[in-house]
Each structure stands twice: as structure tokens, then as C-alpha cells.
N, C-alpha and C positions, 0 to 999 in steps of 0.2 A: 504494500500500500504506500502511496505517496506520503512524504513527510508531513506530519500534522502541522497545520498552520503556516506552512512555508509556501507562499504563492509564487516564488521564483520558478518553480517547476510546473510548466504547462498551466499557467494561471487561467487562461480563457477556457480551456477544456474543463478544468476543475470547478470553476465558478459556475459555468453553464450546467454542468452535471449536478452540482450541489442544489442550485435553485430549481432545476427541472425536477429533481427528486423531491424537494420539499413541496413544490406545487402539486405534484402527482400524489404525494402523501395526503395533503389536504383534500384533494378531490376524492381519493379513495375513502377517506373518513366520511365524507358527505354521502357517497354512494351507499355505504353500509348503514348510515343513519336513515336514509330514505327507504332502505329495504324494510326497515321495521322488524327485522328478524333476529336482532341481537348484535351487540358490539363487542369489541375486545375489552379486556378488563379496565384499562385506563379510560377508555371512552365511555364505558358504563358509569364510571366515577364522574367524568366530566359532564355527562348528560344529567346524572342525578343532581349535581351541584347547580347546573343551569336551570333545572326545573324548580329547585328550591329557592334560588336567588332571583330568578327572573332575568338573569344576564344571558347573553347569547352564548351558544356553544363555543364559538371561537374565542370569545373574551375569557371564558372560564379556562379554556385550554391554555391560553397565554398566561393567565394568572397562576395556574397550577405549575406550569413549566418554570415560571420565575421563582416560585417558592421552592421547587425541587432544586433549582440551580443554586439557591442560597445554601442548601444542604451540602453542596460541594465544598464549601469553605472549610468546615472542620475536617473534611476528608483530604484537603490539600489538592483538590483536582483543579486543573486549569482549563477553562472552556476555550474552544476554538471558534473561529468565525462561523463554522457550521452549527455549533451549539447555540450560539446567540440567535442565528438566523432561524434555527429550528423553532425556538420559542415563539418568534414573531410571525414568520411567514405562514406556517401551517394553520395557525388560528385565523389569520386574515383570509386565507384561501377557503377554509371550510365554511366560514360565514358567508363569503361571496357566493360560493357554490350553492349553499342551502337557499339563498335568496332566489335563485333561478331554476333550481331543480325540484320539481314537485315530488311528493311521496309516491312510491310505486303503488299501482292499483292492480290487484290480482296476483296470485301466488307466482305464476311464471315470471312476471315482470320483477317482482320483489326478489325472487331467487336469482334472477340475472344480475340485478343490482348488487346483491350480496357477493356473488361469485366474482364479478368484475372488480368489485371493491377490494376483495381479499387479494386477488392476483395483482392488482395495481399497487396495493400496499407492499407486497413483497418486492415488486420491481422498484418502487420508490425507496425502500430500505436499501437495496443494492446500489441505487444511484447515489444517494447522499452519503452513505458510508464509504462507497468507493472513491468519492472525491477526496477523502482523507483530510477533511478540514474540521473534524471534531464530531463526536457522537452526540445524539440527542441528550437532553438533560436527564431523562429517566434511565437510559442505558448507562450513562456516565455515573449515575448514582449507584447502580449495581456493581459496576466494575471498580469504582472507587472504594466502595465498602469492602469488597473482597480483597482488594489490594492491601487495605489496612488490617483486615482480619482474614488471613490466608486459610484459617481452618474452615471457613465457610466457602462453599463452592458457589460459582455464579448461578448455577441452576437452582440451588437451594434458595439463595437470596432472591432471585427473580420470582420463584414460586411463592415465597412468603409475601413479597411486596404485592404481586399481582392478585393473589387470593385475598389479601387485605383490601386493596382498592376495589376489587370486584364486589366483595361483601358490602363495603360501605356504599358503593354506587347503587347496588341493588336496594339497600335500605332507603336510599335517597330517592328512588324511583327511576333509576336507569334501566335500560332495556337489556335483559338477559334472555337469551333464547338459543335457537339452533345455530345462529350466526356466531355466537360466542364460542360454542364448541367447535364449529367449523374453522374459525380463525385460529383457535388454539392448536388444532391438528395440522393446519396447512401452513401457518406462517414460518415455522422452522424449515421445512423442506423448500419452501419458496425462497426464503432468504438464502439458504445454502445454494440454490440454483442461481440466483441473480447476483449475489455479491461477487463471485469470481468473474462473471461476465462484465461487470462495470468497474471492477477494481483497476486502478491505473497502475502501470508498471512502475517499479521502484526507480527513483532517480539514480542515474549512473554515479558511481562513487566520485568521479573526477569532474562532474558536471560544472561545479562552481570553482574549480581550481584556477588560480590566476596564471 
């Protein structure tokens, strides 16, 4: 993967890939919301908070991402451009998409929205991670915690966090359904498929030699 935060290496490709991935991620979230068949754990939480507070889904996403990013401070994590952009861009895009995308009517349409949303989410993950400009705040929280507490595996930490936010989101009124299960089963294989496709080659060792 290209060096984190260093834009001297293929900056146009990396910035284009980063923001294409973040826009696609926001679109994928909106598609899953409009399917009405269930969301991934964090979005169940976001939707529950949005319903309780009256704020837009995107606004809540940005606010939660900002709070999660603050948790990086005691973990001594350093955000990259991609991390900060993740917090802002995805929330703006999901709100804009929800304004123009009506809810799906009929099970075939809703199922199509769900499937396209999940696949697009996997591709978006590969795009923005492949740019090498920093993970999202939620992923960074997991990796930062395990770096400070090596006895805990990333899988265990992720499971604990996502089960917690899923439960809280459900209690707040977020949508849990077949889409939640489908996302949980599909996102790992999809990310494994797309991340190598979009990962940029490493910078040559002598690329910046004077």
C-alpha cells in the first residue's frame, strides 16, 4: 500500500481514488437505507440516533465519526487526510442521496437496492483504503486499540464494538433485518476481493532520492 499521508507518490490517482471511494460509500449507505431491509451495525446506530434526535442521517454520521476520532487521542493514533475526509464526505453524500432517492417499493426493488448497496460498499472500502491516505475513524479505533492492547485481536475488538453499537441502535429504533445479516456475511469477502484490486503499488525505494 502507498505510504500513509504522503501525497508525493501518485497524488492525482490517490486523491481521485480516495474521494471516489468515499462518495461511493455514501451512496451505498443510502441504497441500503432505502431498501428498508436492514443496515450494518454502525448505520443501525446512526439511524437510531437520527430518529431520536430529529437530525439527518448524514449529520449524525458526521457527529459520531468526530466523536470516534476524538477517541484516537488516548490511543496515540494519527489521522490521515482520508480519515478526516471520511468523517465529512460520507455524511454529506448520504444526505444528498437520500434527498433524491425514494424508498424502494416492492420486495424485488428493495432487495436490488440492498444487494447493490452491499456490493458498492465493498468496492468503496477497497477504493478509499487502497488510496493509502488513512483508515476511517471506526476502523482506526479498532486497530489503534489492538495496537495498545496486543492481547486483544482485531476480530474480537471489532465484534465487541459492532455488537454494542448494533444493540444500542436497535434500542434507539434503527432498522435491523435480513440486510444486517447479509452485510455481515458479505462485507468480509467483498473487501478481500476489492482491496487488492484498488491497492496502489508501493513507492519505489529510491523514488525520492536526490
